N, C-alpha and C positions, 0 to 999 in steps of 0.2 A: 504494500500500500504506500502511496506517495506521502512524503513528509507533511505536505499541506493538509492532507486528510486527517492525519494524526493530530495536527495542531487544532483542527476544528473539533476533534473528539475531546481533546484536553479542555478546550473552552467550554464545551457543553457539560463536561463533568464538573468543572468549576462552578457553573451555574446551578447544577443539581445540589452540590454540597453547600453552596451559599444559601440556597433555598431552605436547607436544613440547619441554618444558623452556624455553619462552620466558617472559621476565618481562614481564607485561602491565601497562600503565599508561595513565592518561588524559592527554590534552593539552587545550589551550584550545578546541579544536573539538569540540563534543559529538557530531558525526557520525563522528568519526575517533578511533581509539585506536592506541597504539603497542605494539610487541612487540619485545623485544631478546633476542638469544641470541648469546653469543660476539662475533664481529665482524659480526653481521647486525643491522641496525635495520630494522624493518618498520612501515609505516603502513597501517592497514586502514580501508577505507570500505565501508559497506553502503548501497546506494542504487540506485534506478531513475531518478533525476532526471537528464536529459541535461545540464543546465547544471552541476550539481554534479560529475557524472562528468567532464565536459570540463575543468573547472577543475582537478580533482584529477589528471587524466591529464597535463595540460600543465605543472603546477607541479613544480619541483625542490625537494626537501626535504633538509635536512641536520640532523644531531643532534650537539650539542656535549656530550660527557660525558668526565669525567676528564681534561680538557685536550686531548682529541682530537676531531676532527670526522669523523663518519661520514655517508656518503651513504645516504639511506633508500631502500629498495625499497618498492614500493606494491602492495598487494593489494586488489582490488576484488571484492566480492561483489554480484552483481546477478541478479535473476530475469528480466530482459529479454534474451532471446536475440539481439535485434537490436543490442545495444550493442557497439561496436567501440572498442578503446583501442590506443594505440601504446606506452605506457610503464607498463603495469600487468600484474601477474599477475592473471588474471581467473578467478573461480570462479562457476559457476552452480549450479543445483539439484543436478546430478549430483555435482559435486565436494564440495558441502556435505554431502550424504547420505553419500558415501564416507568423508570424513575424520571426520565426527561419529561414525559407527559404529566406525571404527578407533580413535578416541580413547577411546570407551567401553570397547572391548575391552582396550586398553592399560592403562586404569585398573583393570579387573577383574584382569588378570594381574600388576599391579604393574610394568609395563614402561614404557619411554619411547617415545612415538609417533615413528616415523620419518616425517618430513614432508618430502617432496621438492617444493620450490617451483619447481624447474626454473630455466630461464634467463629473466630478465626482458628483454623486447625493448628495444632502444635506439632512441630517436628520431633521425632524421637531423639533422645540423646543416648549415646552408647548403644546398648542393645535393648533398651526399654521398648516394649510394645506400645503401639498407638492405642489409646483407649477409644472404644467405639463411641460415637456421638449419637444419642437417641433423640427422638422427636421432642421429648420433654426438655431437652437442653435448649430448645429454641422457643422464644416467645412467639405467639401467634402474630403473623404479619398483619399490620393494620394500615388503613388508608389515611388520608389527611385529617388533621384536627379541625373540627367544626363545632359550633354551638348547635346542639340538636336535642330532640327528645330521644330518650334512650330506646334502643331496639329491644323490646321485651317479648316479641313473638318470634320464635325460631322458624327456620325455613320449613321444617317438617310440620310444625303446627299450622303454618300458613296454608300448606296443602290441605290439611284437614278442615280448616275454616272455609276455604274456597270450595271444597268438595271436588277438586280436580286432581288429575295425575298428569304430569307433563314436566314443565320447566318453571323455575321461579327466579326472579331477579329482584334484588334489593335496590330500591331507588330512594335517594334523599331529595325530597321536594322542598324548594326554598319558600319560606314565609317571611313577611315583614312583621316582626313582633313589635308592638307599640305600647307605650305607656303615656297617658296624657293627664294633664291637670288644667282645670279651668278656674279662673277667679273673677271677681268683680260683682257688681250689683247695679240695679237701676231703681230709682225712686219715682213713683208717679202718684200724685194726689195722696201723699202720706203713706203710700203702700210701697214696701221695699221688696224687690224681686232679686233673689240671689242666683248667681250663676256658678257658684262653687261646686266643683265636681272633679272626680278623678276615676281612672279605670285603666284596664289593660285589655289587649286582644291581639289577634294576628290576622293577616291578610295574605292569601296565597299570592306569591310573587309571579305566578304564571297566568292564572285566570281571574284573580281579584276576589275570589270567594273568601268569606270570613270564617274564622274558627275561634272557639273559646280556648283560652290558654292560661294555664297556671305557670307564671314565670319561674316558680320554685322547681318545676320539673325539668327545666332546661339544664343540660350538662355540657361542659366544654371538654372535648376529648376526641380521640381518633375513631373514625367510623370503620366498620368492617372492610377488610381489603376486598377489592373487586366491586364495591358498590358503585352505582352510577350517581354522580352528583349532577342534578339537573340545573342548568344555568338560569339565572334570573331574567325575567322579561320586563316586569314593571319597575320603573325607576323610582328612587326615593321621593323625588319631588311630587310625582303624581299620587303616590300612596299617601303622603302627608296631607296633600290637598283633599283627598277623599276622606281621610279621618277627620279633618277639621270641619268639612261640610256636614258630616254626620253628627258631630258634636254640636255644632250650631243648630242644626235642625232639631235635635233631641232636646236642647235646653231652651229653645225659643218658646216663649209663653205669650198667650193672648190675655190681656188684662182688661176687664170691663169695670168701669166706675160710673157712679151716678153723681149728677150735680143738678142743682135747681137754678132756673133763670126766670125770674118773675114768678108767675103762677105755674110755669111748665116744669116738668121733670124730664131730664135728658139722660140717656145712657151713651157712653162713648167706649169704643174698643180700641186698644193700642196693642201693637205687636212689638214685643221687647226681645231683642237678640243680644247674645254676649258679644263683646268686642273681640275681633280676631286676634288682636295683640295680647289679649289676656289668656290665650290658649297656647299651651306648650305641649309639643308632641315629640317624644324621643323614640327613634326607630333603630332596630338592628335586625340583621338577617339571621334567622334560625332555620333548621332543617327538620323535616318530619319524615321518618322512615316509612316506606310503603313497599310491601311485597307485591310485585306484579306476577301473578300466577297464570300461566298459559296451559290450556289443555285442549288440544285439537283446535277448533275454530273459536273457542271461548277464552275470554280474558277476564279475570277477576282481580281486583285490587284490594288488598287487606292492609289496614293501618297497622304498621309494625309496633306501635306504641300501645294502642288500645285493643287491637284485635278485631276491630269493626270492619265489616265488609262495606266498601265505599259505594254509595249509590251513584256518585258522579266521579269521573276520573279526576285525579289530583292535578293533572296538567292536560294540555290539548293534544298530546301525542298518542293517545290511545282511544279507541272506540270500544265501549263495552257492548258485548252481544248477549 
């Protein structure tokens, strides 16, 4: 592979690691760069050259920083599927594509990429055997960190609720979660009308449908690996305006009062509305997990938090039959 292509690969890997909050820097070897995060020091090599890879794999590296010494882990990116290493975390084309996409998504969402580098294999010393690594040694790989309602319905349970056998996909649907406060009052003919109010709710960021929401149920954390993160369609400004209109409509009052003029008695009605400047709306994007279960020609969506079967699709990308 041409050197220019490897340079592009190094640039892409730097962006992936930076999305995961690593501090990336150069070292005296132009083919290798470093990445540091907390107590982890990482050296990264992009190459298909067997000699360079063998030397990188066999060498022990240590980093001196702040008066402390850190043992460096090693990440190798190679497009040669025949390459075998003993002391490197090894990425090929599949891992590269996976993490590049997740890094781009994390940047769009303003989130930190959750990068699970797994356990680095350890070379045997002298004649010591290599201890087998079991599945329990690896934490479950997770997707990006998002504010979301917890996924409480398993895939198996979603099949049972939907009454279908086929395939299921976990999708995280964006909602605009809002909290509002309204203040102020109006006085008419010695009658005081208060506009003090507060509340919370959520609006689907795809189709604008409203949902009741308890803010205490929202958690910040990684979503299951492989979940589809549905992009937002409704922008903040439009949603805020919708919420404000609804608040004004709900708090608007018609007040009737009586007064006398000469021998006649009159009734007058006034419509009193809260001042837009006295309404404060705070918005943030949260995600609701939904299982989309397919069985033959039928599609059923199951709320992954409550277990309810949805009578309407959570977005406009599916037609329920």
